[in-house]
Structure formats: structure tokens, C-alpha cells
C-alpha positions in Angstrom: 0.1 0.4 -0.4 0.8 3.4 -0.6 1.8 4.0 2.8 3.8 1.2 2.8 5.5 2.1 0.0 6.4 5.7 2.0 7.7 3.7 5.0 10.4 1.3 3.5 11.4 4.9 1.1 11.6 6.4 5.2 13.8 3.4 6.2 16.2 3.4 3.2 16.8 7.1 3.4 18.7 7.4 6.2 19.1 11.0 5.4 16.2 11.9 6.2 14.8 11.7 10.0 15.8 10.4 13.0 17.2 11.9 16.2 18.7 14.7 14.6 15.3 15.8 14.0 14.0 16.0 17.2 16.1 19.5 18.3 13.7 21.4 15.7 10.3 19.4 16.6 10.3 20.2 20.9 12.0 23.7 20.5 9.2 24.8 18.2 6.4 23.1 20.8 8.8 24.6 23.3 8.3 28.1 22.2 4.5 28.2 21.3 3.8 26.8 24.9 5.9 29.2 26.5 4.2 32.3 24.7 0.7 31.0 24.5 0.6 29.7 28.2 2.4 32.9 29.0 -0.3 34.7 27.6 -2.8 33.1 28.9 -2.1 33.5 32.8 -2.8 37.0 33.3 -5.1 37.7 30.7 -8.0 38.3 33.0 -6.6 41.1 34.5 -5.9 42.4 30.9 -9.1 42.1 29.5 -10.8 43.5 32.9 -8.4 46.8 32.9 -8.4 47.6 28.9 -11.4 46.6 27.6 -13.1 47.2 30.8 -14.9 43.6 30.8 -16.2 42.9 34.5 -14.8 38.9 36.0 -17.6 36.7 34.5 -17.3 38.2 31.1 -13.6 38.2 30.6 -13.3 34.7 32.2 -16.8 33.4 30.2 -14.5 34.8 27.1 -11.2 33.5 28.4 -13.0 29.4 28.8 -15.0 29.9 25.4 -11.2 30.5 23.5 -9.5 27.6 26.0 -12.9 25.1 24.8 -12.2 26.4 21.0 -8.2 25.6 21.2 -8.8 22.6 22.2 -12.1 21.6 20.1 -10.3 22.6 17.3 -7.8 20.5 17.8 -10.0 16.9 16.1 -10.3 19.4 12.8 -6.9 19.7 12.6 -5.9 16.4 13.1 -8.0 15.0 10.1 -7.0 17.5 8.6 -3.7 17.2 8.9 -4.1 13.4 8.4 -6.6 13.7 4.9 -5.3 16.7 3.2 -2.5 18.7 5.0 0.2 16.4 6.0 1.3 17.1 9.5 4.5 18.8 8.6 2.1 21.2 6.5 -0.3 21.5 9.3 2.2 22.6 11.8 4.0 24.9 10.1 0.6 26.7 9.0 -0.5 26.2 12.5 2.1 28.2 14.0 1.9 30.5 11.4 -1.4 31.4 12.6 -0.6 31.3 16.2 2.2 34.1 15.2 0.0 36.1 13.3 -2.6 36.5 16.1 -0.1 37.1 18.7 1.2 39.8 17.3 -2.3 41.5 16.5 -2.7 40.7 20.3 0.3 42.9 21.0 -0.8 45.9 18.3 -4.0 46.1 21.0 -1.4 47.2 23.6 1.0 49.1 21.3 -1.6 51.3 19.7 -3.9 53.2 22.1 -6.7 53.2 19.6 -7.7 49.5 19.7 -8.5 49.4 23.6 -10.6 50.7 25.4 -9.5 53.7 27.9 -9.1 52.2 31.5 -11.6 53.6 33.9 -9.4 55.7 35.7 -8.0 57.4 32.7 -12.0 59.6 32.3 -12.8 60.3 35.8 -14.1 56.8 36.1 -16.9 56.6 33.9 -15.9 53.5 31.7 -16.9 53.3 28.4 -17.5 49.8 26.6 -15.5 49.0 23.7 -16.4 49.2 20.6 -17.1 46.5 17.8 -13.8 47.3 15.6 -12.0 47.1 18.9 -13.8 43.5 19.6 -13.5 42.0 16.8 -9.3 43.3 16.7 -9.6 40.8 20.2 -11.1 38.5 18.9 -9.6 37.7 15.6 -6.2 37.8 17.2 -7.5 35.2 19.8 -9.2 33.3 16.8 -6.3 33.4 14.8 -4.1 31.4 18.1 -7.0 28.9 18.6 -6.4 27.7 15.4 -3.0 27.9 15.5 -3.2 25.5 18.7 -5.9 23.3 16.9 -3.2 22.3 14.2 0.3 22.7 16.0 -0.4 21.0 19.6 -2.6 17.6 17.9 -0.1 16.7 15.0 4.1 18.1 16.7 4.0 15.3 18.6 3.1 12.6 16.3 4.9 14.8 13.7 8.4 13.5 15.7 7.0 10.0 16.1 7.6 9.8 12.2 10.7 11.3 12.5 11.8 7.9 15.0 9.6 5.2 13.5 11.6 2.3 11.7 10.5 -1.1 11.8 13.7 -2.3 11.1 15.3 -0.8 14.5 14.2 -3.5 16.8 14.6 -0.6 19.4 12.2 1.4 17.8 9.4 1.3 20.4 11.4 1.9 23.1 12.7 4.9 21.0 9.2 6.1 20.6 8.5 5.3 24.3 11.5 7.9 25.6 10.5 10.5 23.3 7.1 10.6 24.2 8.1 11.3 28.0 10.8 13.9 26.7 7.8 15.1 25.2 5.6 15.5 27.6 8.7 16.6 30.0 10.0 19.8 27.2 6.0 20.5 28.3 6.2 20.4 31.3 9.3 22.7 31.6 7.7 25.6 29.0 5.2 25.8 31.1 7.0 27.1 33.9 8.7 29.0 32.4 5.6 30.8 31.1 3.5 31.1 34.5 6.9 32.2 35.9 9.3 34.1 33.8 6.7 35.8 31.3 4.5 37.0 34.2 7.4 38.0 35.4 7.8 40.3 32.8 4.6 41.1 32.2 4.1 42.8 35.9 8.2 44.2 35.7 7.7 45.5 32.7 3.5 46.0 30.8 2.2 44.9 28.5 3.4 46.2 25.4 6.6 44.1 26.8 5.1 41.6 28.5 3.0 41.0 25.3 5.9 41.5 23.2 8.2 38.8 24.3 5.9 35.9 24.0 5.7 36.7 20.0 8.9 37.6 20.2 9.6 33.4 21.2 6.9 32.5 18.8 8.6 34.2 15.8 12.1 31.6 16.6 9.5 28.9 17.3 8.6 29.0 13.4 11.9 30.0 12.3 13.1 26.7 14.3 10.5 24.2 12.6 11.3 25.7 9.1 15.3 25.2 9.9 15.0 21.6 10.3 12.8 21.3 6.7 14.8 20.0 4.8 15.7 16.9 7.3 12.1 16.1 8.3 10.5 13.1 7.1 7.3 14.5 5.2 4.6 11.6 5.3 2.0 13.2 2.7 -1.2 13.6 3.4 -3.6 10.6 2.7 -5.8 12.6 0.2 -7.7 9.8 -1.9 -10.7 9.3 1.0 -11.6 11.3 3.6 -11.8 10.4 6.9 -15.1 11.7 8.5 -17.4 10.9 5.1 -15.7 7.9 5.3 -16.5 6.6 9.1 -20.2 7.9 8.1 -20.1 5.7 4.4 -19.2 2.8 7.1 -22.0 3.2 9.1 -24.3 3.5 6.5 -23.6 0.7 4.5 -23.3 -1.7 7.3 -27.3 -0.6 8.0 -27.8 -0.9 4.2 -26.4 -5.0 4.5 -28.0 -5.8 7.7 -30.3 -8.8 6.4 -26.5 -10.0 4.6 -24.9 -12.8 6.2 -22.0 -12.7 7.4 -19.1 -15.4 6.9 -15.8 -16.0 9.1 -13.6 -17.9 5.8 -14.6 -16.3 2.9 -11.8 -13.9 2.4 -12.2 -13.2 -1.6 -15.6 -11.7 -0.6 -14.3 -8.8 0.8 -12.8 -5.6 -0.7 -10.0 -4.4 -0.6 -8.7 -0.9 -1.9 -5.7 -0.6 -3.8 -6.3 -4.1 -5.0 -2.9 -4.9 -4.0 -3.4 -4.6 -0.8 -2.7 -7.5 2.1 -6.2 -9.8 2.1 -6.9 -9.5 5.7 -9.8 -10.4 7.7 -11.9 -8.2 9.3 -11.9 -8.3 13.0 -14.2 -10.0 15.1 -15.1 -6.8 17.1 -18.7 -5.5 15.7 -18.8 -8.0 13.7 -22.2 -6.1 12.1 -19.5 -3.3 11.1 -18.3 -6.2 8.7 -20.6 -6.3 6.7 -19.9 -2.8 5.1 -16.9 -4.2 3.0 -18.4 -7.4 2.0 -18.7 -7.8 -2.2 -22.9 -9.5 -2.9 -22.3 -8.2 -6.8 -18.7 -8.1 -8.6 -20.8 -6.5 -11.7 -22.9 -4.0 -9.2 -20.4 -3.4 -6.7 -17.2 -3.2 -8.7 -15.7 -0.6 -11.2 -14.1 -1.7 -14.1 -10.9 -0.7 -12.4 -12.0 -2.3 -8.9 -13.1 0.4 -6.6 -16.2 0.6 -5.3 -19.2 1.9 -7.8 -21.1 2.9 -4.6 -18.6 3.7 -1.5 -22.4 4.4 0.7 -23.1 1.0 -0.1 -19.3 -0.8 0.4 -16.6 -0.1 2.2 -12.8 -1.3 2.1 -11.6 -3.2 5.8 -9.8 -0.8 6.1 -12.3 2.2 6.7 -14.4 -0.8 8.4 -11.1 -1.0 11.0 -11.0 2.4 11.8 -14.4 3.1 12.5 -14.4 0.5 14.9 -11.4 1.8 16.4 -13.1 4.7 17.3 -16.0 3.3 18.7 -13.8 1.4 20.8 -11.4 3.9 21.9 -14.5 6.7 23.1 -15.2 4.4 26.7 -12.0 4.9 27.6 -11.8 7.9 26.1 -14.5 9.3 28.2 -12.3 7.4 31.5 -10.5 10.6 31.4 -13.0 13.7 32.1 -12.8 13.4 35.8 -9.2 13.8 35.8 -9.4 16.9 33.6 -13.0 18.4 35.9 -10.2 18.0 38.3 -7.1 20.3 37.3 -9.7 22.9 35.8 -11.6 23.3 39.5 -8.3 23.0 41.1 -7.9 26.9 40.3 -10.4 27.7 43.7 -6.7 26.5 45.1 -5.8 30.3 44.2 -8.7 32.0 46.7 -7.7 29.6 49.4 -4.1 30.7 48.8 -4.3 33.9 49.1 -5.3 34.2 52.4 -2.6 32.0 53.9 1.1 32.8 54.5 2.4 31.7 50.8 6.4 32.5 52.4 8.9 29.4 51.4 11.8 31.4 53.3 11.6 34.8 55.3 12.2 36.7 52.0 10.8 34.3 49.6 7.0 34.5 49.1 5.4 32.4 46.0 2.4 34.3 44.1 -1.1 32.5 44.7 -1.0 32.0 40.9 2.1 30.3 40.8 1.0 27.6 42.9 0.8 25.4 39.8 4.6 25.3 39.5 4.8 23.7 41.7 2.1 20.8 39.6 4.3 21.4 36.8 7.4 20.1 38.5 6.4 17.1 39.5 4.8 16.2 36.5 8.6 17.3 35.1 9.9 15.0 37.8 8.0 11.8 37.4 8.1 11.6 33.9 11.7 12.0 33.9 11.7 9.6 37.1 9.8 7.2 35.4 11.6 7.1 32.0 15.2 6.6 32.9 14.6 4.8 36.5 11.6 3.2 36.7 11.4 1.7 32.8 14.5 -0.3 34.0 13.3 -1.8 37.0 9.7 -2.7 36.6 9.8 -4.0 32.9 12.7 -7.0 34.8 9.2 -7.8 36.1 6.1 -6.9 33.7 8.1 -8.4 30.9 6.9 -4.7 28.8 9.4 -2.9 27.4 7.3 0.5 28.8 7.2 -0.8 32.4 3.3 -0.6 33.0 1.1 -0.8 30.1 -0.6 2.5 28.7 -3.9 1.2 30.3 -2.0 0.7 34.0 -0.8 4.2 33.8 -3.9 5.8 33.5 -5.4 4.2 36.1 -3.0 5.0 38.3 -3.1 8.7 37.0 -7.1 8.5 38.3 -6.1 7.8 41.8 -3.5 10.4 42.2 -6.5 12.8 41.1 -8.6 11.5 43.3 -6.4 11.5 45.9 -5.5 15.4 45.2 -9.1 15.9 45.6 -9.6 14.0 48.7 -6.3 15.8 49.8 -7.4 19.8 49.5 -10.8 18.7 50.8 -8.9 18.3 54.0 -6.7 21.0 53.9 -9.9 23.8 53.2 -11.9 22.1 56.5 -8.9 23.0 58.7 -7.9 26.2 57.0 -11.7 27.6 57.7 -11.9 26.4 60.7 -9.0 27.7 61.6 -10.0 31.8 59.4 -13.3 31.0 61.8 -11.8 30.9 65.2 -9.4 33.7 64.6 -12.6 35.5 63.5 -11.9 36.1 59.9 -15.7 34.8 58.5 -16.9 38.1 57.4 -13.2 38.7 55.6 -12.5 36.8 52.9 -9.4 38.5 52.1 -7.9 38.0 55.9 -4.3 36.1 56.0 -5.3 32.8 58.0 -2.3 31.7 60.3 -1.4 28.8 58.7 0.9 28.2 55.7 0.1 27.4 52.0 2.8 24.5 51.4 -0.1 22.2 52.9 -1.5 22.8 49.0 1.8 21.6 47.7 1.1 17.8 47.9 -1.8 18.1 46.4 -0.6 20.2 43.6 2.5 17.6 43.3 -0.6 15.1 42.3 -1.9 16.3 40.5 0.8 16.4 38.7 2.0 13.0 38.5 -1.3 12.4 37.4 -1.7 14.1 35.4 1.9 12.4 33.9 0.9 9.0 34.2 -2.6 9.9 32.9 -2.1 11.7 30.0 1.5 9.7 28.3 -0.7 6.6 29.1 -3.6 7.9 26.8 -1.7 9.2 24.1 0.1 6.0 23.8 -3.1 4.0 24.1 -4.8 5.9 21.1 -1.7 6.1 19.5 -1.5 2.3 18.9 -5.1 1.5 19.0 -6.1 3.8 16.0 -3.8 2.8 12.3 -1.5 4.9 10.8 -4.2 7.2 8.9 -6.0 8.1 12.2 -2.5 8.7 14.2 -2.7 12.7 14.1 -6.2 12.2 15.6 -4.9 9.7 18.5 -3.7 12.5 19.7 -6.0 15.2 19.3 -8.7 13.0 21.2 -6.9 13.9 24.8 -7.1 18.2 23.6 -10.5 17.3 23.2 -11.1 15.5 26.2 -9.8 18.2 27.8 -12.6 20.8 25.6 -15.3 18.4 26.6 -14.0 18.2 30.5 -14.0 22.4 30.4 -17.7 22.3 29.3 -18.4 19.7 31.7 -16.7 21.5 35.2 -18.4 25.1 34.5 -21.7 23.0 34.3 -21.3 20.9 37.1 -19.9 24.6 38.4 -23.7 26.1 37.7 -25.2 23.1 38.9 -23.7 23.3 42.9 -23.5 26.9 42.8 -27.6 27.1 42.2 -28.3 24.0 44.1 -26.2 24.9 47.4 -27.7 28.5 47.5 -31.6 27.7 46.9 -33.4 28.8 49.9 -32.2 31.7 50.5 -27.9 30.1 51.9 -25.0 31.0 51.2 -23.2 28.6 48.4 -21.1 26.8 48.9 -18.7 28.8 46.2 -19.7 31.6 47.8 -16.5 34.4 46.8 -16.5 34.8 50.5 -14.6 31.5 51.1 -14.9 31.6 55.1 -18.5 31.5 54.2 -18.8 29.3 52.0 -17.8 25.3 51.8 -15.5 24.6 49.3 -14.3 21.4 51.3 -18.1 20.0 50.4 -17.4 21.1 46.3 -14.2 19.1 47.0 -16.3 16.1 48.5 -18.3 16.4 45.6 -15.2 16.4 43.4 -13.6 13.2 45.7 -16.9 11.0 45.7 -17.5 11.4 41.4 -13.3 10.9 40.8 -14.1 7.1 42.7 -17.2 6.6 40.7 -15.2 7.6 37.4 -12.2 4.7 38.7 -15.5 1.8 38.5 -16.7 2.8 35.4 -12.8 3.0 34.3 -12.4 -0.8 35.8 -15.5 -1.4 33.9 -14.0 -0.4 30.4 -11.7 -2.5 31.2 -13.1 -5.4 31.5 -14.9 -3.6 28.2 -11.6 -4.0 26.1 -10.5 -7.4 28.2 -13.2 -9.0 27.2 -12.4 -7.9 23.2 -8.8 -9.3 23.6 -9.9 -12.6 24.9 -12.8 -12.9 21.6 -10.3 -12.5 19.1 -7.7 -13.6 17.2 -4.3 -11.9 16.0 -4.0 -11.6 12.3 -0.5 -11.9 11.0 -1.3 -7.7 10.7 -1.3 -7.4 14.6 1.5 -7.0 16.6 2.7 -10.4 17.7 4.2 -8.6 21.3 1.3 -8.1 23.2 2.9 -5.1 25.2 -0.8 -3.1 26.1 -4.2 -4.4 27.6 -5.2 -3.6 23.5 -4.9 -4.4 20.2 -3.0 -3.1 17.9 -4.3 -2.3 14.3 -3.2 -2.5 11.0 -1.0 0.0 9.8 -2.4 1.4 7.1 
């Protein structure tokens, strides 16, 4: 097949790809992350100050921006896989992000592009004009489009450079690459929430927005410098993935009365014709009807292609739809861990009222406590890759130490423990605040160290490291090669869905807990509210989600038990799932 010929071309051309290309790719992603996350950290203050938005309006806009950036990842992955190719997707996405950052920087540089602050016009606040909002939203839109292309495609583009089936260490190299890619992302995020925020505080918005724009320019430049060395797998333009999935479902429904045969492979449609005759898997056998040739004269064109793709689909299309269906249950188990991470922003209100000194003359800003989470994430990935994998692989027999499914389960447990610990800590903090007479003053300093929040931040970092890497590896192996960018985007789209679910949960709890004139659990006065009750509710949901995760694992185990492996399936069972044919 075409992709196999491309892979053979890759293996026979040592001048392309390899480890030497990875620095260009990781630097591109790192600079993009520093620039993007550096802007997001204090963006709410910029909107409230220069666009005279309320906190609720500004938060809503930023929430939509974040959801759009993550949600576009799925569309960016599809366009990359079937139209642009991953190289052009990353290149165009980086340029789009750069354009957005330049426009945002111009809003800080040109007074006419933003509203006057209230203090400048004697506290009479005028809202932004339509033009000013259009410029602002266009900058956010360009950055969202860029993120939708870069984030799902960059990590898989790096895997393209390293994949070599003839190398017995290929799998180990890929696993190490995935780990170090995420470690570099963690370091980049640390720099974003510390260095960029410090520059914005010290030098103002003109410099604070200019530095991310310069870093994004360097990101684009670095990626283009490595262009001659890259392996550029061409997009599969002959068919559209989304349409193909719908065609498969429609064809299977139309042939719902067709008899299924488990032995006659000659009646199965394959395209191109020279591809190997492989039987479809036994999972969701009802979908196998879509690739059965009932009448060759009616169903096939003279060149062997399907005369009606809505009535006859290839085995590969059927397997792609099966892979997506099988991924959905495991994908849905990730929502709760992302909800926990998003809800953790309430910790900002808590740490603001506590002693944040590490040393007598060193105080951690309340908004920078997420550094502890990112630091734990980075340290864990490096520790697992260099220390635990060699030790665990001797006992588990798996080159990656623990299977992706096992690591995802560990991440869910760590996330639940983090939220439960947060509930305990908040109960203690609230009790001390009341005992010290601060019940009516949410800004009063409580005689309690904010360092009590470090363990839960660290646990959350470990949860994201184990679950995030494991989930990407799980989908990367489960999906066919043609859907590899979608494997990466599933993680990003999951964060978008979780943001929406988290917002609904917060609104529901706030409304239900304040009925009858009672003080809401999520009151702005956290000494009167009960954030600890809310954290206990999240802990309960996390426990239910873990039980659901175990049930989903049983589902995958039953699929493995009921199938026989074919020649296109990897013989080594490294995980609790099957590796699909790489088309």
C-alpha cells in the first residue's frame, strides 16, 4: 500500500528523519507553549483593565477561547491526516499562532485598539467598540486555529521521524520520545507561568505581549530550519476520514440482512487491489457487512474500485470505525481527571488568604502555585523514563514498564487522592479562619502555611503525567496509522469537553447549594462558603469514575479474549489492547 511504500522509503533514506530532527520539533512546541501559556496566565486582568469587562465576562471569553483551542484539535488532526500532511499542518499552525500574537501585541501598542481604562476618564467606564472587539477576537481566533493544528500534530510528526520497523529498539525509542516530549512541555509551562508573568508585572503589557510574540517567531523559524531533514509523510487525499466513517455505518446498515461469513475472504472489498487480503476483526461484527461484495458486477467499477462508496467500504474503513468506537469508552474515563484539574483554580482563592512564604524573604505568588504541579509532572516523567522503566520491565516483561492502561488507572487514583486531600486541607483552613474571627473577611490572612497545598498540587502533576502519556500511547497504538494525529487530538478534545462539564458542574452546585437563601458552597467569601464540601463531591465523582474505568477495562479485556490475532497485528502483547493494522 501507499503508506507501506512511504515507510520503506523512509527506512532506505537515512538522510531523512532520526533523532537529529527532534530538537527542532521540541523547540518549536516549547516556544509555542511558553508564548501561549504565558499570555493566558494574566489575560483576565488585561481584559478587565483595557476592555472594561467584568470578571464573569472576561472569564467566559477566556473559557470559550480555551475550549475552542482544544476543540479545534480534532478538526486540525483530520485536515492534517487527509489534506495537508502533518508537516504543513504544524508549519501553518505555527504561523497562525504568530499572527494572533502579533495582533494581540498591537492592541497593547496602539491605544485606539483598546478602551480607555476607567481611571483615565474619571471612573466613567466606556465599553469597547465593535472594531476593538473584532481585533481582539481575531487575535484569539488566529491563536485557536494555530493551536488546533500544532498541538495534535506536533507530537505525532516527531514520531514520524523516529519510526523504523527494522530497528529492534524502535518501540523503546518512541516511548522515550513521548516521555521527553511531555517533560519539555512541563518545563515550558513552568517558564510561562513564572518568567512571562514576571515580565508582564515588571515591564507592562507592551513588553509582556511582545516577548511571547518574539518567542513564537523563533518557534516558526526553528521549525523551518529543520525542514530539509524532516520525513514528510504525505496526506492521504484519496478519501475523507469523516465521510468514510459515515459511509461505513450507512453501508453496514443497508446490508444488515446480509449473511456474515468468517472464512470467505475473497468476497471482502479491499482498496487498493494490491493490498494484502486480511480478515476484518471479530469486534462489532455487524460492521463487517459494509465490506462484503454481494454482486461484483454491481458493486465494483472496471478498475476494481467501489461503484457506490455508501454501499461498499474497504476493510480498512471498517477497522477505522471500529477503532474509533472502541476508543470512546476509554476516552470518556478521562473527563473526570480534567475536571479535577480545571476546578483546582479554586485553590487560588485559598492560597491568597494563607502564608505563602517558603523562606522569610521569599513568597510564592498565589497564581504561581501551579508551578508545583508542573514541576512534579516533569520530575515524574524523567524519573519514570530513566529509573522505573528499567526496573519494572524486568518484572512485567513490558519494554515500557507498565502498560498505558495501568498508568491511566494510576493517574485516576492520584487525581482522586489530590482532590480528597484538598477537601481535608480546606476544612482545616476554614475552621482556623472562623476561629480567628475572619468569617466575614475573605481577604484576611489566616495563620496557616499555604505549603499545605503543595502535596495535592504534586499529586495532580503525577496524575497528569501518568494518565496523559498513557492515554496518548493507548490511542496511538489502537488507531490505524492513517488516524495517528486523531490519536493525539483525542487527549486535547477531552480537555475541551471536560472544561464544559466543569463549568456546568460549578454552575449547578452554586445554584443548588444557594437555594432557599442559603450561602452557596462556592461563595466568593470562602470563609462562609464550603469549598471543602465541593471537593468532597468531586472526590466521590472521581471514585465513581474509577469504578467506571475498571468496567471499561473489562470491556477491552473481553474484546481481547474473543479475538484471534492476524498477521497484521503485532505479535507482542505489550498492552491490554490490540494494535490495529497500520495502513
